[in-house]
C-alpha positions in Angstrom: 0.1 0.0 0.0 0.9 3.7 0.0 2.7 5.1 2.9 2.1 8.8 3.5 5.0 11.0 4.2 5.1 14.1 6.3 6.8 16.9 4.5 9.4 19.1 6.7 8.2 22.3 7.9 10.4 25.3 7.1 10.5 28.9 6.0 12.9 31.1 4.2 13.7 34.7 3.4 16.0 36.6 1.1 18.1 39.3 2.7 19.0 41.4 -0.4 21.1 43.9 1.4 23.4 40.9 2.6 23.0 38.9 -0.5 21.9 35.9 1.4 19.1 33.3 1.9 18.2 32.4 5.4 16.4 29.0 5.9 14.8 27.9 9.2 13.8 24.4 9.6 11.0 23.7 12.3 11.6 19.9 11.8 15.4 18.8 11.8 16.0 17.3 8.3 18.1 14.1 7.8 20.1 15.9 5.3 20.2 19.5 3.8 21.5 19.9 0.2 22.2 23.3 -1.6 21.6 22.8 -5.2 23.4 25.1 -7.7 23.8 25.7 -11.5 25.3 28.3 -13.8 24.0 29.4 -17.1 26.1 32.5 -18.4 23.9 32.6 -21.6 20.4 33.1 -20.1 18.4 32.9 -16.8 16.8 29.5 -17.9 17.9 26.7 -15.5 15.8 23.9 -16.7 17.5 20.6 -17.1 16.7 20.4 -20.9 18.2 23.8 -21.4 21.4 23.7 -19.6 22.0 19.9 -19.4 23.2 18.1 -16.1 25.1 21.0 -14.8 23.2 21.1 -11.4 25.5 20.2 -8.4 24.7 19.7 -4.8 26.6 20.4 -1.7 25.6 19.2 1.8 24.8 22.0 4.3 24.8 22.0 8.0 22.1 23.6 10.0 23.1 25.5 13.3 21.6 24.3 16.6 18.6 26.5 16.2 17.7 24.9 12.8 19.0 27.7 10.7 21.1 27.9 7.7 22.4 31.0 5.9 23.7 30.7 2.2 25.5 33.6 0.4 
């Protein structure tokens, strides 16, 4: 049968002045990944447009469940 999975609760905001994204996880995730891709020709980041250039880097939340990415 189908097993329902509970999605993690989190919120995020962009701090434009500091050039960062701040994520706060209410539920501690098993793993946190930052996914990145570069496309110098256009702002289209779809897989069919730029190919498999997406890469992930594991990130660590602080003790309050926060992650800041610049």
